[in-house]
C-alpha positions in Angstrom: -10.3 7.3 -8.7 -9.8 3.2 -9.3 -7.5 1.6 -7.0 -6.3 -1.8 -7.2 -5.2 -3.6 -3.7 -3.2 -6.3 -4.8 -4.0 -9.3 -2.6 -2.5 -13.0 -3.0 -2.9 -16.2 -1.6 -1.6 -15.9 2.2 -2.3 -12.4 2.4 -2.4 -10.5 5.6 -6.0 -9.1 6.3 -4.7 -5.9 8.0 -3.0 -4.9 4.8 -5.5 -5.2 2.2 -8.7 -4.5 4.4 -7.7 -1.7 6.5 -6.2 0.5 3.3 -9.4 -0.5 1.0 -11.9 0.5 3.7 -10.2 3.7 4.4 -9.8 4.5 0.6 -13.5 3.8 0.1 -14.7 6.4 2.4 -14.4 8.5 -0.6 -17.0 6.6 -2.3 -19.3 9.6 -2.8 -16.8 11.3 -4.8 -16.4 8.4 -7.3 -13.7 6.4 -5.7 -13.6 2.6 -5.5 -10.7 0.5 -3.9 -10.8 -3.0 -5.2 -9.4 -6.3 -4.0 -7.5 -7.2 -7.0 -6.3 -10.7 -7.2 -4.5 -13.2 -9.9 -7.3 -15.9 -9.0 -11.2 -15.8 -8.4 -10.5 -16.6 -4.7 -7.6 -16.1 -2.4 -7.3 -17.3 1.3 -5.4 -15.2 3.9 -2.7 -16.3 6.1 -5.5 -16.9 8.7 -7.8 -18.8 6.6 -10.3 -16.2 5.5 -11.4 -16.9 1.8 -12.6 -13.7 -0.2 -13.6 -13.5 -3.9 -11.7 -11.0 -5.8 -13.5 -7.7 -7.3 -11.1 -7.4 -10.0 -8.6 -9.5 -11.9 -4.6 -8.8 -11.4 -4.8 -7.1 -15.0 -6.9 -4.6 -13.6 -3.5 -3.1 -12.1 -2.6 -1.7 -15.3 -5.5 0.8 -15.6 -6.0 1.8 -12.0 -4.9 5.3 -10.7 -3.4 3.9 -7.9 -2.0 0.4 -6.8 -1.4 -0.9 -3.5 0.6 -4.0 -2.8 -0.1 -6.0 0.2 2.0 -8.4 2.0 1.7 -12.1 3.0 3.4 -15.3 3.6 3.7 -16.4 0.0 5.3 -13.5 -1.3 8.8 -15.2 -1.8 7.0 -17.8 -4.1 4.8 -15.1 -5.9 8.2 -13.1 -6.7 9.6 -16.4 -8.1 6.8 -17.0 -10.4 7.6 -15.4 -13.9 4.4 -15.8 -15.5 2.3 -14.2 -12.5 4.9 -11.1 -12.5 4.4 -10.9 -16.1 0.6 -10.3 -15.6 1.4 -7.2 -13.2 2.1 -4.2 -15.1 2.8 -0.8 -13.2 3.8 2.7 -14.5 4.8 5.2 -11.6 4.8 7.9 -14.5 1.0 7.8 -14.1 0.1 5.9 -11.3 0.5 6.1 -7.4 2.2 2.7 -6.3 2.5 1.8 -2.6 3.7 -1.4 -1.2 3.5 -2.6 2.2 5.7 -5.0 4.2 6.6 -8.3 2.0 4.8 -6.2 -0.6 8.2 -4.1 -0.9 9.9 -7.2 -2.1 7.5 -7.8 -4.8 7.8 -4.1 -5.7 11.7 -4.6 -5.8 11.3 -7.7 -8.1 9.2 -5.7 -10.4 11.9 -3.0 -10.7 10.2 -0.4 -9.1 12.7 0.4 -6.2 15.9 0.4 -7.8 18.3 1.8 -5.4 16.2 3.7 -3.3 15.9 3.2 0.4 12.4 1.6 1.3 10.4 0.2 4.2 9.3 -3.3 5.1 8.6 -5.3 8.0 11.2 -7.2 10.3 10.8 -10.7 8.9 11.1 -9.5 5.3 13.8 -7.1 5.7 16.5 -9.8 5.2 14.9 -10.9 2.0 14.7 -7.0 0.7 18.3 -6.3 1.6 19.2 -9.4 -0.4 17.3 -7.9 -3.4 19.6 -4.9 -3.1 17.4 -2.5 -1.4 18.5 -0.5 1.7 15.7 -1.0 4.3 14.8 2.2 6.7 13.8 1.8 10.3 10.6 4.0 9.5 7.0 3.1 9.0 6.8 4.9 5.6 8.7 6.5 2.9 7.7 7.8 -0.4 10.0 8.8 -3.5 7.8 10.4 -6.2 4.7 8.4 -7.0 6.3 5.1 -5.0 5.8 4.6 -1.4 6.7 1.8 0.9 5.4 1.1 4.4 6.5 -1.4 7.2 4.3 -3.2 9.7 0.9 -4.3 9.4 -0.8 -1.0 10.8 1.0 1.0 8.4 -1.3 0.4 5.9 -3.2 3.5 7.3 0.0 5.5 6.0 -0.4 4.3 2.4 -4.1 4.9 2.3 -3.4 8.5 3.8 -0.8 9.1 1.6 -3.0 8.2 -1.6 -5.6 10.3 -0.2 -3.6 13.3 0.3 -1.8 12.9 -3.1 -5.0 12.4 -5.0 -7.6 14.3 -3.1 -5.8 16.6 -0.8 -4.7 16.7 2.8 -8.3 17.7 3.9 -9.8 14.7 2.3 -6.9 12.5 4.0 -7.5 14.1 7.4 -11.4 13.5 7.1 -10.9 10.0 6.2 -8.3 9.1 9.0 -10.6 11.0 11.5 -13.6 8.9 10.8 -11.5 5.6 11.5 -9.6 6.8 14.4 -10.3 5.6 17.9 -12.9 7.7 20.0 -11.0 9.7 22.4 -7.8 9.6 20.5 -8.9 11.1 17.0 -6.7 14.2 17.1 -3.6 12.4 18.3 -4.3 9.6 15.8 -4.9 11.9 12.8 -1.9 13.8 13.6 0.5 10.9 13.8 -0.8 9.8 10.3 -0.5 12.9 8.6 3.1 13.5 10.2 4.1 10.2 8.7 3.0 11.1 5.2 3.0 15.1 4.9 6.9 15.4 4.4 6.5 13.3 1.2 3.6 15.2 -0.6 4.9 17.6 -3.4 5.8 21.0 -1.9 4.9 19.6 1.7 6.1 21.2 4.7 6.6 18.7 7.6 4.1 18.9 10.4 5.5 20.3 13.7 6.3 17.7 16.3 
């Protein structure tokens, strides 16, 4: 599986790096999550500069796409030339967005009138875009998911793993990264967030 983690100037490191690291736990099975950007280098909201691994056009061919957030998302959504370079297809791709990435997803026409998740700062802008915002960390509608809050990146990663590799793979990856002494509780919380949105899934017991 090839996964594009869309990462723009001003990006939030927690969104891009946490999701990519968790998904890359599947390298032995041929998975690869790539930092995917419109320019050769992008600098985070905290001044961390990274080299992209794939150009933004790679998103067109990826099996899954995760759109991270950042402090320049509103500028990005106003850049028609840049938006034209991002071609996503939820009929054949899993697509997830986090925090202000949900605003970008809405501007790309992939949210429609479905309720979505985002962070508290971005919430007014997402509502302005015509989207109902949920007070929950994660929601999925078919092949499109949104998450709210920096650390909700783990939920997007768990969802992609569960959808494309199965719940056991998702559990194993989350257990590896979970804090020592809290692994059972951590894994249970992550799976409880995403399991109700898996095909034919039965929500985990509270």
